[in-house]
C-alpha positions in Angstrom: -54.1 -28.0 -19.7 -57.0 -26.2 -21.2 -58.4 -25.2 -17.8 -55.0 -23.9 -16.6 -54.4 -22.0 -19.8 -57.7 -20.3 -19.6 -57.7 -19.6 -15.9 -54.2 -18.0 -16.3 -55.4 -15.8 -19.2 -58.9 -14.7 -18.0 -60.0 -16.0 -14.6 -60.4 -12.6 -13.0 -62.3 -11.1 -15.8 -64.8 -14.0 -16.2 -65.3 -14.6 -12.6 -66.4 -11.2 -11.6 -70.2 -11.9 -11.4 -73.0 -11.3 -13.8 -72.4 -12.1 -17.5 -73.4 -9.0 -19.7 -74.6 -11.3 -22.4 -75.9 -14.6 -21.0 -75.6 -17.8 -23.1 -78.4 -18.4 -25.7 -79.5 -21.4 -27.7 -77.8 -19.9 -30.7 -74.4 -19.4 -28.9 -73.8 -21.8 -26.1 -70.6 -20.1 -25.1 -67.0 -21.2 -24.7 -66.6 -21.5 -20.9 -68.7 -23.0 -18.2 -70.9 -20.5 -16.2 -70.5 -22.5 -13.1 -66.7 -23.4 -13.1 -65.0 -21.3 -15.8 -63.7 -24.4 -17.3 -63.7 -24.5 -21.0 -66.8 -26.5 -22.2 -66.2 -30.1 -23.0 -65.3 -30.5 -26.8 -68.5 -30.7 -28.9 -70.8 -29.2 -26.4 -70.1 -25.5 -26.6 -70.6 -22.8 -29.2 -72.4 -23.6 -32.4 -73.7 -27.1 -31.3 -77.4 -26.0 -31.7 -78.5 -23.5 -34.3 -82.0 -22.8 -33.0 -83.8 -19.5 -32.4 -82.3 -17.5 -29.6 -84.1 -18.2 -26.3 -83.6 -14.6 -25.1 -85.3 -13.2 -28.2 -88.7 -14.8 -27.6 -90.3 -12.4 -24.9 -89.6 -8.8 -24.3 -90.8 -7.1 -21.1 -91.5 -3.4 -21.7 -92.2 -1.9 -18.4 -91.6 1.8 -17.7 -88.2 1.7 -16.1 -88.9 4.8 -13.9 -91.9 3.1 -12.4 -90.2 -0.3 -12.0 -86.7 0.7 -11.2 -86.2 -2.2 -8.8 -87.1 -4.7 -11.6 -85.4 -3.2 -14.5 -82.5 -1.4 -13.0 -79.9 -3.5 -11.2 -78.1 -1.2 -8.7 -74.5 -2.2 -7.5 -74.1 -4.3 -4.5 -72.4 -2.7 -1.7 -68.7 -3.7 -1.8 -67.7 -6.4 0.7 -65.9 -5.4 3.8 -63.4 -7.1 6.0 -61.5 -10.2 4.7 -64.1 -10.7 2.0 -63.1 -7.4 0.3 -59.7 -9.0 -0.8 -61.2 -12.1 -2.3 -62.0 -12.6 -6.0 -65.5 -13.2 -7.3 -66.4 -16.7 -8.4 -68.0 -18.1 -11.5 -71.6 -17.5 -12.2 -72.6 -15.9 -8.9 -73.7 -12.5 -7.7 -72.8 -10.9 -4.3 -75.8 -10.5 -2.0 -74.2 -9.1 1.1 -71.1 -7.3 2.4 -69.8 -10.4 4.1 -69.0 -11.9 0.6 -71.9 -14.4 0.4 -72.8 -14.9 -3.3 -75.6 -16.9 -5.1 -75.9 -18.1 -8.7 -77.2 -15.7 -11.1 -79.6 -18.3 -12.5 -80.7 -21.8 -11.9 -78.2 -24.6 -12.8 -79.1 -25.4 -16.5 -78.9 -28.7 -18.4 -75.8 -27.5 -20.1 -73.9 -27.2 -16.7 -75.2 -30.5 -15.5 -73.9 -32.1 -18.8 -70.4 -30.7 -18.1 -70.4 -32.1 -14.6 -71.5 -35.6 -16.0 -68.7 -35.5 -18.7 -66.1 -34.5 -16.2 -67.1 -37.2 -13.8 -67.3 -39.7 -16.5 -63.8 -39.0 -17.5 -62.8 -39.5 -13.8 -64.4 -43.1 -13.9 -67.8 -42.2 -12.3 -70.8 -44.0 -13.7 -72.9 -41.7 -15.8 -76.1 -43.5 -14.8 -75.6 -42.4 -11.2 -75.5 -38.7 -12.4 -78.3 -38.7 -15.1 -81.7 -37.0 -14.2 -84.5 -39.4 -13.5 -86.3 -40.1 -16.9 -89.8 -40.3 -15.4 -89.2 -37.0 -13.5 -88.8 -34.9 -16.6 -91.2 -32.4 -18.1 -90.9 -34.1 -21.6 -89.1 -37.2 -22.4 -86.1 -35.5 -24.3 -85.8 -32.6 -21.9 -82.3 -33.5 -20.7 -80.9 -34.8 -24.0 -82.4 -32.4 -26.7 -80.1 -29.4 -27.4 -83.2 -27.3 -27.6 -83.3 -27.3 -23.8 -79.6 -26.7 -23.3 -80.1 -23.6 -21.1 -83.2 -24.7 -19.3 -83.0 -25.6 -15.6 -81.9 -29.2 -14.8 -84.7 -31.0 -13.0 -85.4 -34.7 -12.1 -82.4 -34.8 -9.8 -82.3 -35.7 -6.1 -81.1 -33.7 -3.2 -78.0 -36.0 -3.0 -77.2 -35.3 -6.7 -77.4 -31.6 -6.1 -75.2 -31.6 -3.1 -72.7 -33.9 -4.9 -72.6 -31.3 -7.8 -71.8 -28.6 -5.2 -68.9 -30.6 -3.8 -67.5 -31.2 -7.3 -67.9 -27.5 -8.3 -66.1 -26.4 -5.1 -63.1 -28.7 -5.9 -62.8 -27.7 -9.4 -63.0 -24.0 -8.9 -60.7 -24.0 -5.8 -58.1 -26.0 -7.9 -58.3 -23.6 -10.8 -58.2 -20.5 -8.9 -55.2 -21.4 -6.8 -53.3 -22.7 -9.8 -54.1 -19.3 -11.5 -52.8 -17.4 -8.7 -49.7 -19.5 -8.4 -50.2 -20.7 -4.8 -51.6 -24.3 -5.1 -50.0 -25.4 -1.9 -53.0 -26.2 0.3 -50.8 -25.0 3.4 -50.0 -21.6 2.0 -51.4 -18.6 3.7 -52.6 -17.4 0.3 -54.5 -20.5 -0.4 -58.1 -19.6 -1.2 -60.9 -22.2 -0.6 -64.2 -21.9 -2.7 -67.2 -23.6 -1.2 -70.3 -24.0 -3.2 -73.4 -25.5 -1.4 -77.2 -25.3 -1.5 -78.5 -22.0 0.1 -80.2 -22.1 3.5 -83.8 -21.0 3.4 -82.8 -17.8 5.1 -80.1 -17.1 2.5 -82.4 -17.9 -0.4 -85.1 -15.5 1.0 -82.4 -12.7 1.3 -81.6 -13.2 -2.4 -85.2 -13.4 -3.5 -86.4 -10.4 -1.4 -83.7 -8.3 -2.8 -83.9 -4.9 -1.3 -87.6 -4.5 -1.6 -89.2 -6.6 1.1 -92.3 -7.3 -1.2 -94.0 -10.6 -1.4 -92.8 -11.1 -5.0 -89.5 -9.3 -4.5 -90.5 -6.5 -6.8 -93.0 -3.6 -7.1 -93.9 -4.7 -10.7 -94.8 -8.4 -10.8 -96.9 -7.8 -14.0 -95.8 -5.7 -16.8 -96.3 -5.3 -20.6 -94.9 -8.0 -22.8 -94.2 -8.3 -26.4 -93.9 -11.7 -28.2 -91.5 -12.0 -31.1 -93.6 -13.2 -34.2 -90.4 -14.6 -35.6 -90.3 -17.0 -32.6 -93.5 -18.8 -34.1 -91.5 -21.9 -35.1 -89.8 -22.0 -31.6 -93.1 -21.7 -29.8 -94.7 -24.2 -31.9 -92.1 -26.7 -30.9 -92.2 -25.8 -27.3 -95.9 -25.9 -26.9 -96.6 -28.9 -29.2 -99.2 -26.8 -31.0 -100.8 -28.2 -34.2 -101.3 -24.8 -35.6 -99.5 -23.7 -38.8 -96.5 -21.3 -38.3 -98.3 -18.6 -40.5 -101.3 -18.9 -38.1 -99.0 -18.6 -35.0 -97.4 -15.5 -36.4 -100.7 -13.9 -37.1 -102.1 -14.8 -33.6 -98.9 -13.5 -31.9 -99.1 -10.2 -33.8 -102.9 -9.8 -32.8 -101.9 -10.6 -29.2 -99.2 -7.9 -29.3 -101.6 -5.3 -30.5 -103.7 -5.8 -27.4 -100.6 -4.6 -25.3 -101.0 -7.5 -22.9 -99.8 -7.6 -19.3 -97.9 -10.6 -18.2 -96.3 -11.8 -14.9 -92.5 -11.8 -14.7 -92.9 -14.9 -12.7 -93.2 -18.1 -14.6 -96.2 -19.7 -12.8 -99.3 -21.6 -13.9 -101.0 -18.5 -15.2 -103.6 -18.4 -18.1 -101.8 -18.1 -21.3 -102.5 -17.9 -25.0 -102.0 -21.2 -26.7 -98.7 -20.2 -28.1 -97.3 -19.4 -24.6 -98.8 -22.6 -22.9 -95.4 -24.2 -22.5 -94.8 -27.8 -21.2 -91.5 -27.2 -19.5 -89.7 -24.6 -17.4 -88.3 -21.6 -19.2 -84.9 -20.5 -20.3 -83.0 -19.8 -17.2 -82.3 -16.1 -18.3 -85.8 -15.5 -19.3 -87.7 -12.5 -17.7 -86.2 -9.5 -15.9 -83.7 -10.0 -13.1 -84.4 -8.9 -9.6 -82.6 -6.0 -8.1 -79.6 -8.1 -7.2 -79.4 -9.1 -10.8 -80.8 -12.7 -10.2 -83.0 -14.5 -12.7 -86.1 -16.5 -11.9 -85.8 -17.0 -8.1 -89.6 -17.1 -8.2 -91.4 -19.5 -10.4 -89.9 -21.5 -13.2 -88.2 -24.3 -11.2 -88.8 -24.7 -7.6 -85.4 -24.6 -6.0 -83.9 -27.0 -3.4 -82.3 -25.5 -0.3 -80.2 -26.8 2.4 -83.0 -27.9 4.5 -83.7 -31.4 2.8 -87.3 -31.8 1.6 -88.0 -28.1 1.3 -88.2 -26.0 -1.9 -88.5 -22.3 -2.3 -89.9 -20.0 -5.0 -92.6 -22.2 -6.6 -92.6 -23.6 -10.1 -94.0 -23.2 -13.6 -96.8 -25.6 -12.6 -97.6 -23.9 -9.2 -100.3 -21.1 -8.5 -98.9 -17.6 -8.0 -99.6 -17.9 -4.2 -96.9 -20.5 -4.1 -94.4 -18.3 -5.7 -93.9 -15.6 -3.1 -90.6 -15.1 -1.2 -92.0 -16.7 2.0 -93.9 -19.7 0.5 -92.5 -23.2 0.8 -92.8 -26.4 -1.2 -92.0 -29.9 -0.3 -90.6 -33.1 -2.0 -89.4 -36.6 -1.4 -87.5 -37.2 -4.6 -86.7 -36.0 -8.1 -89.5 -34.1 -9.9 -90.1 -32.2 -13.2 -90.7 -29.0 -11.3 -87.6 -29.0 -9.0 -84.1 -27.6 -9.7 -81.5 -25.7 -7.7 -78.9 -23.0 -7.6 -75.8 -22.7 -5.4 -74.4 -20.2 -2.9 -70.7 -19.5 -2.8 -68.4 -18.7 0.1 -64.7 -17.8 -0.4 -62.2 -18.0 2.4 -58.5 -18.0 3.3 -58.4 -21.0 5.6 -54.7 -20.8 6.5 -54.8 -17.2 7.9 -55.4 -16.6 11.6 
């Protein structure tokens, strides 16, 4: 009932693409970013009162010189049948045929929602839980601190099962909201989420630039928030006192440092030497409005055993648009995002 009430009231507004204010560790939100379902009771807003993830780093490049990185131009409107179809939760359109891809990597929060819904349907939680020995730190999946960090430690089969579940949930919600739930209706809409093909992923990562790193400005000035000292102490496992961290951060900022907008295994001051991937909305979005396609978590694609984008533990050369990675099972460096296709299957 909560789903139908929400969809009936606000489906079109929420499902139109990029969120203007992405969730943070202070405010986890009310609705799922992948299905538009209301978050499971006890897992949403106010469940973790930590320092806001999106207030730790501030990239300060000259917007005139890095327009492709810091300004998100509108996508050309879809044409043909796709023009009449609604946008879907959490995704951004990347071509005029209506293909869309998740704005960010699927975070732990959304995997928890999937797990809770499946558990309520009688599915074993153990079959859906990330593999414990394939996590960056032992409490990465269970600690609310990492709520909006990319889910890792899952298999290809688990990721594709999530896509199928998401497809079914969004399809049902959308058709219920639009009052044509009959699967034989000519107005019936089918939403299909799946892993992107390598070619689709590269289209999204290359954006409109055709550059190796998808941008003309892969390295820009950065400012680190001294008020995030306790947050960074926790994330890095540093033994330094918070007062020392604050002083060192301020000294670092005075040097007007440059830092890559790609989260790879770069040389870092001790207070930025992180043990896990980053917050999924960290760093500037590319010119499609997509976060962290390069670096952070390497991303599974439809071609099994292949990852794209490199990870926080990879060298920069492994984080280009064309570079590839491989895997045989769950890993602490590998996550995913979905593409979405919307169709009217009963129209000829």
